[in-house]
Structure formats: C-alpha cells, structure tokens
C-alpha positions as CSV (number, residue, x, y, z in Angstrom):
1,M,16.2,9.1,21.2
2,A,17.1,9.9,17.6
3,N,18.3,13.4,16.6
4,I,16.2,14.3,13.6
5,D,17.3,16.7,10.8
6,Y,13.8,18.1,10.0
7,R,15.0,20.3,7.1
8,K,16.4,17.2,5.4
9,R,13.2,15.2,6.3
10,L,11.1,17.9,4.6
11,E,13.2,17.8,1.5
12,N,12.6,14.0,1.4
13,V,8.9,14.5,1.7
14,R,8.9,17.1,-1.1
15,A,10.9,14.7,-3.3
16,R,8.6,11.8,-2.6
17,K,5.6,13.9,-3.6
18,F,7.2,15.3,-6.7
19,D,5.0,14.7,-9.8
20,G,7.0,14.9,-13.0
21,S,3.9,15.2,-15.1
22,L,3.1,18.5,-13.4
23,N,6.7,19.5,-12.6
24,E,5.6,20.2,-9.0
25,S,5.4,18.6,-5.6
26,L,2.1,17.5,-4.3
27,T,2.7,18.7,-0.8
28,S,0.0,20.6,1.1
29,K,-0.7,24.2,0.2
30,M,0.7,25.4,3.5
31,F,4.0,23.4,3.1
32,S,5.9,26.6,2.1
33,R,4.7,28.6,5.2
34,T,7.7,29.8,7.2
35,D,5.8,30.5,10.4
36,I,5.4,26.7,11.1
37,P,8.4,25.1,12.8
38,E,10.0,22.4,10.7
39,N,9.4,19.6,13.1
40,V,5.7,20.5,13.4
41,K,5.4,20.8,9.6
42,Y,7.0,17.4,9.2
43,L,4.6,15.9,11.7
44,L,1.6,17.3,9.9
45,E,2.8,16.6,6.3
46,I,3.6,13.0,6.8
47,T,0.0,12.2,7.6
48,K,-1.4,13.9,4.5
49,P,-2.7,12.0,1.4
50,L,-1.3,12.6,-2.0
51,G,-4.8,13.5,-3.3
52,Q,-7.4,12.2,-5.5
53,D,-6.1,13.9,-8.7
54,Y,-2.8,12.0,-8.3
55,N,-4.5,8.7,-7.7
56,S,-6.9,9.2,-10.6
57,K,-3.9,9.5,-12.9
58,T,-2.4,6.3,-11.6
59,I,-5.6,4.4,-12.3
60,L,-5.7,6.0,-15.7
61,A,-2.2,4.7,-16.5
62,A,-3.3,1.2,-15.4
63,D,-6.5,1.4,-17.6
64,R,-4.3,2.3,-20.6
65,V,-2.2,-0.7,-20.0
66,K,-5.3,-2.9,-19.8
67,N,-6.6,-1.5,-23.0
68,H,-3.3,-2.1,-24.8
69,L,-3.3,-5.7,-23.6
70,E,-6.9,-6.5,-24.5
71,K,-6.3,-5.1,-28.0
72,G,-3.2,-7.2,-28.5
73,F,-3.9,-10.6,-26.8
74,N,-4.6,-13.6,-28.9
75,L,-5.4,-16.2,-26.2
76,H,-8.0,-19.0,-25.8
77,F,-9.1,-17.6,-22.4
78,D,-10.7,-14.4,-21.3
79,R,-9.0,-12.1,-18.7
80,A,-10.2,-10.3,-15.7
81,Y,-8.5,-7.2,-14.2
82,R,-8.3,-5.8,-10.7
83,N,-6.2,-3.0,-9.1
84,Q,-4.0,-3.6,-6.1
85,G,-1.6,-1.4,-4.1
86,S,-1.5,1.4,-1.6
87,V,-3.2,3.8,-4.1
88,T,-6.4,1.7,-3.7
89,T,-6.4,2.4,0.0
90,N,-5.1,6.0,-0.2
91,T,-2.1,5.1,2.0
92,N,0.5,5.8,-0.6
93,I,3.1,8.4,0.3
94,K,5.1,8.9,-2.9
95,V,4.4,9.5,-6.6
96,H,6.1,6.3,-7.6
97,S,4.1,4.0,-5.2
98,D,3.7,0.4,-6.3
99,F,0.5,0.0,-8.3
100,D,-0.5,-3.5,-9.5
101,L,-2.7,-4.3,-12.4
102,L,-3.8,-7.9,-11.6
103,T,-4.2,-9.7,-14.9
104,I,-6.2,-12.9,-14.1
105,I,-7.0,-15.9,-16.3
106,D,-10.8,-15.9,-16.2
107,K,-11.7,-19.1,-17.9
108,Y,-11.2,-21.4,-14.9
109,H,-10.3,-21.2,-11.2
110,Y,-8.7,-23.1,-8.4
111,N,-10.8,-24.2,-5.4
112,A,-9.7,-24.4,-1.8
113,P,-9.2,-28.1,-0.6
114,S,-12.5,-27.9,1.3
115,V,-14.5,-27.0,-1.8
116,P,-15.6,-29.8,-4.1
117,L,-14.5,-29.4,-7.7
118,Y,-17.3,-31.0,-9.8
119,N,-16.1,-30.1,-13.2
120,P,-12.3,-29.8,-13.1
121,Y,-10.6,-28.0,-16.0
122,T,-8.4,-30.3,-18.0
123,D,-8.3,-28.8,-21.6
124,T,-5.0,-27.0,-21.2
125,N,-2.1,-26.8,-18.7
126,P,-2.6,-23.8,-16.4
127,N,1.2,-23.2,-16.1
128,S,1.5,-23.1,-19.9
129,D,-1.5,-20.7,-20.0
130,I,0.0,-18.2,-17.6
131,E,3.4,-18.4,-19.3
132,E,1.8,-17.6,-22.6
133,L,-0.2,-14.7,-20.9
134,R,3.1,-13.2,-19.7
135,K,4.9,-13.8,-23.1
136,Q,2.2,-12.0,-25.1
137,A,2.0,-9.2,-22.5
138,I,5.7,-8.5,-22.9
139,T,5.4,-8.3,-26.7
140,I,2.4,-6.0,-26.5
141,L,3.8,-3.6,-23.9
142,K,7.2,-3.4,-25.5
143,N,5.4,-2.1,-28.7
144,Q,3.7,0.6,-26.6
145,Y,6.2,1.8,-24.0
146,D,9.8,2.7,-24.0
147,E,10.4,1.5,-20.5
148,V,9.4,-2.1,-19.9
149,D,11.1,-4.1,-17.1
150,I,10.7,-7.9,-17.4
151,S,13.1,-8.8,-14.5
152,G,10.3,-9.4,-11.9
153,T,9.7,-13.0,-10.9
154,K,5.9,-12.4,-10.7
155,S,5.3,-9.3,-12.8
156,I,6.5,-7.0,-15.5
157,S,6.4,-3.2,-15.2
158,I,6.0,-0.3,-17.5
159,F,6.6,3.4,-17.1
160,N,4.1,5.8,-18.7
161,K,6.1,8.9,-19.5
162,S,3.1,11.2,-20.3
163,L,1.3,10.4,-17.0
164,Y,4.6,9.9,-15.1
165,R,3.3,6.7,-13.6
166,K,4.7,3.2,-13.1
167,V,2.4,0.2,-13.4
168,D,3.2,-3.4,-12.4
169,V,1.3,-6.1,-14.4
170,V,0.9,-9.1,-12.2
171,F,-0.3,-12.4,-13.7
172,C,-2.7,-14.6,-11.6
173,F,-5.3,-17.3,-11.3
174,W,-8.6,-17.1,-9.3
175,Y,-8.8,-19.0,-6.0
176,H,-12.2,-19.7,-4.5
177,I,-13.1,-20.6,-1.0
178,E,-16.5,-21.6,0.4
179,E,-17.4,-18.2,1.8
180,Y,-16.9,-16.6,-1.7
181,L,-19.1,-19.2,-3.4
182,K,-21.8,-18.7,-0.8
183,S,-21.8,-14.9,-0.8
184,N,-20.3,-13.9,-4.2
185,N,-18.5,-11.2,-2.1
186,E,-15.1,-10.6,-3.5
187,Y,-13.8,-9.9,0.0
188,Y,-13.5,-13.7,0.2
189,R,-12.0,-14.2,-3.3
190,G,-8.4,-15.1,-3.5
191,I,-5.8,-15.2,-6.2
192,Y,-2.8,-17.4,-7.0
193,L,0.2,-15.3,-8.0
194,F,2.7,-17.2,-10.1
195,D,6.5,-17.2,-9.6
196,F,7.8,-17.7,-13.2
197,V,11.3,-18.6,-11.9
198,K,10.3,-21.2,-9.3
199,K,7.1,-22.3,-11.3
200,R,5.0,-22.2,-8.2
201,K,1.7,-20.5,-7.1
202,I,1.5,-18.1,-4.1
203,L,-1.9,-17.6,-2.5
204,D,-3.0,-14.1,-1.6
205,Y,-6.2,-12.3,-0.6
206,P,-5.7,-8.7,-1.8
207,F,-9.4,-7.8,-2.0
208,A,-9.9,-8.6,1.7
209,H,-6.9,-6.5,2.6
210,I,-8.1,-3.5,0.5
211,Q,-11.7,-3.7,1.9
212,S,-10.4,-4.1,5.5
213,V,-8.1,-1.1,5.3
214,N,-10.7,1.1,3.6
215,S,-13.3,0.0,6.1
216,K,-11.2,1.0,9.1
217,G,-10.3,4.2,7.4
218,S,-14.0,5.0,7.1
219,N,-14.7,4.0,10.7
220,T,-11.9,6.3,11.9
221,N,-12.7,9.2,9.5
222,D,-9.2,8.6,7.9
223,G,-7.4,8.4,11.3
224,S,-6.1,4.9,10.6
225,K,-4.8,5.9,7.2
226,K,-3.1,9.0,8.6
227,G,-1.3,6.6,11.0
228,I,-0.2,4.4,8.2
229,R,1.1,7.3,6.1
230,M,2.9,8.6,9.2
231,L,4.7,5.3,9.8
232,K,5.5,4.8,6.1
233,N,7.1,8.3,5.9
234,I,9.1,7.7,9.0
235,R,10.2,4.3,7.7
236,S,11.4,5.9,4.5
237,D,13.3,8.7,6.2
238,S,15.0,6.4,8.7
239,D,15.9,3.4,6.5
240,N,13.7,1.1,8.6
241,K,13.3,-2.4,7.3
242,L,9.7,-3.0,8.3
243,N,7.6,-3.4,5.1
244,S,4.3,-1.6,4.3
245,F,2.3,-4.7,5.1
246,Q,3.7,-4.8,8.7
247,L,3.2,-1.1,9.2
248,T,-0.4,-1.4,8.1
249,T,-0.9,-4.3,10.4
250,I,0.5,-2.3,13.3
251,V,-2.0,0.5,12.8
252,H,-4.8,-1.9,12.0
253,S,-4.3,-3.5,15.4
254,I,-5.1,-0.2,17.3
255,D,-8.6,0.4,18.5
256,N,-10.6,2.8,16.4
257,Q,-11.1,5.4,19.2
258,E,-7.3,5.6,19.5
259,L,-6.9,6.8,15.9
260,P,-7.9,10.5,15.9
261,S,-8.3,12.2,12.5
262,M,-8.8,15.9,13.2
263,T,-6.0,18.2,12.1
264,G,-4.2,19.2,15.3
265,S,-4.5,15.8,16.8
266,E,-1.4,14.4,15.1
267,I,0.6,14.4,18.3
268,L,-2.1,12.3,20.0
269,L,-2.2,9.9,17.0
270,A,1.6,9.5,17.2
271,S,1.5,8.9,21.0
272,N,-1.2,6.3,20.6
273,I,0.8,4.5,17.9
274,S,3.9,4.7,20.1
275,Q,2.0,3.0,23.0
276,Q,0.8,0.3,20.7
277,L,4.4,-0.3,19.5
278,S,5.5,-0.6,23.2
279,K,2.9,-3.3,23.7
280,L,3.8,-5.2,20.6
281,I,7.5,-5.0,21.4
282,N,7.2,-6.1,25.1
283,D,4.4,-8.7,24.8
284,S,5.5,-11.4,22.4
285,F,2.3,-13.4,22.9
286,Y,0.1,-10.5,22.1
287,R,2.3,-9.5,19.1
288,K,2.2,-13.0,17.6
289,S,-1.6,-13.0,17.9
290,I,-2.1,-10.0,15.7
291,N,-3.6,-10.7,12.3
292,S,-3.0,-8.9,9.1
293,P,-5.9,-6.7,7.9
294,N,-7.2,-9.6,5.7
295,G,-7.0,-12.0,8.6
296,T,-4.8,-14.6,6.9
297,E,-1.3,-13.8,8.2
298,K,0.5,-12.9,11.4
299,P,3.3,-10.7,10.0
300,L,4.7,-9.3,13.3
301,T,7.3,-12.0,14.0
302,D,10.2,-11.9,16.3
303,D,12.4,-10.9,13.4
304,C,10.8,-7.4,13.2
305,V,11.1,-6.5,16.9
306,K,14.4,-4.6,16.5
307,E,12.9,-2.6,13.6
308,M,9.8,-1.8,15.7
309,E,12.1,-0.5,18.4
310,K,13.9,1.7,15.9
311,L,10.6,2.9,14.6
312,K,9.3,3.7,18.1
313,D,12.5,5.6,18.9
314,E,12.0,7.8,15.8
315,L,8.4,8.3,16.6
316,D,9.1,9.2,20.2
317,S,11.8,11.7,19.1
318,L,9.2,13.4,16.8
319,I,6.7,13.5,19.7
320,R,9.3,15.0,22.1
321,D,10.4,17.6,19.6
322,S,6.8,18.7,18.7
323,H,4.8,18.3,21.9
324,M,5.3,21.8,23.4
325,E,4.9,23.7,20.1
326,M,1.7,21.8,19.2
327,R,0.2,23.3,22.4
328,N,1.1,26.9,21.5
329,S,-2.3,28.6,21.0
330,T,-1.1,30.9,18.2
331,L,0.5,28.1,16.3
332,Q,-2.5,25.8,17.0
333,R,-4.8,28.2,14.9
334,T,-2.4,27.8,12.0
335,I,-2.2,24.1,12.4
336,N,-6.0,23.7,12.4
337,I,-6.1,25.0,8.8
338,Y,-3.1,23.0,7.6
C-alpha cells in the first residue's frame, strides 16, 4: 500500500480550492481545526463540494462571454448556447475546473442515419460556417479579454481576471436522433464537436451525461457525487492517468444503496468504491460491459486497468490509515459536524 503524506495532500487540496477573486481557499470551515487528524481531515475534505457561490461565479463568467459574442457576431445564422463541464454536475474539485460554453449553430442540424432528412440544408457549407463562427469569436474575445488561448483544436479559452474564472468556448452543430424528435427532451439531443485541425466532426451527448450524473446524485442524496469528488482528488494527488470521464463511470456503476452520503460515512463510501474497483479490475467481461453515464460509451478498457490498480492502492491506504480513528467516539462527534 502507498505511504501518504497527508500534510502535503492537505496543502494540495487547499491550493486546488484557492479562489483568487476572494484571495482565500474554499475549503470547509472546519479545515483549520487542529483536533482532527490529517488523514481523517483529508478523507472528509476530498468529498466536499466547492459550493454554490463558486459555481455561480463560473456561470456568470460564461454568461459574460456569451453576451460579448452575441453583441459582436455578424453571421447569417443564429446561435444557441449550453453549459458543459463538472461545474454543471457539482463534481468539480478545483477553482480552475474546465467549464465549456457550447456555442452551437442554430440554423440547421444533422440527423442520425436512421432519421429521414426531408429538407436538407444546402444554402451554405457547414464547415465554412463553423470556421467563420470561430474566426469571429476570436476577434470579439481578444477585444474583451487580455488572456485568450486559441491553441485548442476544438475550442478557444478566455480567463476573466475580475471573476478569476476560465471559460472554454466550444463550437458545435446540433445532432438529432429519433428519441429527441419524438420527445423534445434534450437528454437525447447530441452535438457534433468540430476539430479545426483535422476538419472532422466528433459526436457527443453532453446533456445525457449531465442529466444522468445529476439524477444519480439526487437519488443518492449526493453520495455518488461525493464518491466522484473523492476519486478526482486522489487522482490529482497521486498523478493517476484515469480521466474524469472514467472516474465518473466507475462511481456511476455502483448501486445507489452502496453510495452513502451522511457525514461520517466517508470510510464506508471509500470501502464500497474500493470493492467496485476490485470487481472492475478482476472481471474483464464485467468491466467491458459498463456504460458511461450517458450510455453511449464503454470507457473502462484494458488500458486503464493498471491505473485502476494504482487508484485502488491509494484508496485502500486511505481506508487503512483512517479506519480506526473514524470509529473514535469523541472524534466522531466532531466529524459529524464537519
């Protein structure tokens, strides 16, 4: 098992939650308590959300970008906007979490092959349209922000210095499947991302992912989201190569009743996730059958087994180091109000 430097880990957590706009870290109020052992404090803190005030500022930063774009665009098509990223599911663990402002051509859409296209759009070239969308966005945002990064293959990013927030602007087309056309439920609505280097479209279903993660969070009283935040923090502190999509899929594959949410049950939550990791590592057939939250991918491939083993080792070390202290009745009373 891993030997964990919990003092260093707590410093990492504090740094991840540091909000430059407030000049303070968004850790829990009890983070500075000295009567809580460092290993227990780490276990508790890595499950905590950043908070609604932080997320509201991030959304405000994205809204300002949208407003700047809409005032400056001179295009023959309307745009639709949606938000994407861990902030939308409250599973973000750091102030500079990725937050995407999906900027979508709203004049026409692509259909799935099974959906008839009775009035195909032929007035302009979609690739030329999305290239012009990106070109104008770069000009507009460079006139508004000091820090604009145009190196991304599918997006450009800005940094809002007053709100201390980064926003990625991602350019897309709509993609419709039969279920969406029948229900008008955006859960079933897809988008085509566009790779501006390779000139190719990439299908994604972000709204199904967001709704699925939020639904499981509601059904577990935030237990699933506590588990996701736990794994993301451990991943960041141990240089694990599993991505957030895979970590979310791991937790999403656990039965709801195995994802406790009460403060003080973090050791049980960690143990249940560890058991699920064992099953995923040792049973390749089961692992390869696990769908992503939106049901469209199977991201737990053979390539990620070694990283899952490393993650489980880190998690088991944390469980070992904290198990006895979490059972201390005096400490438990403090933990219950953390």
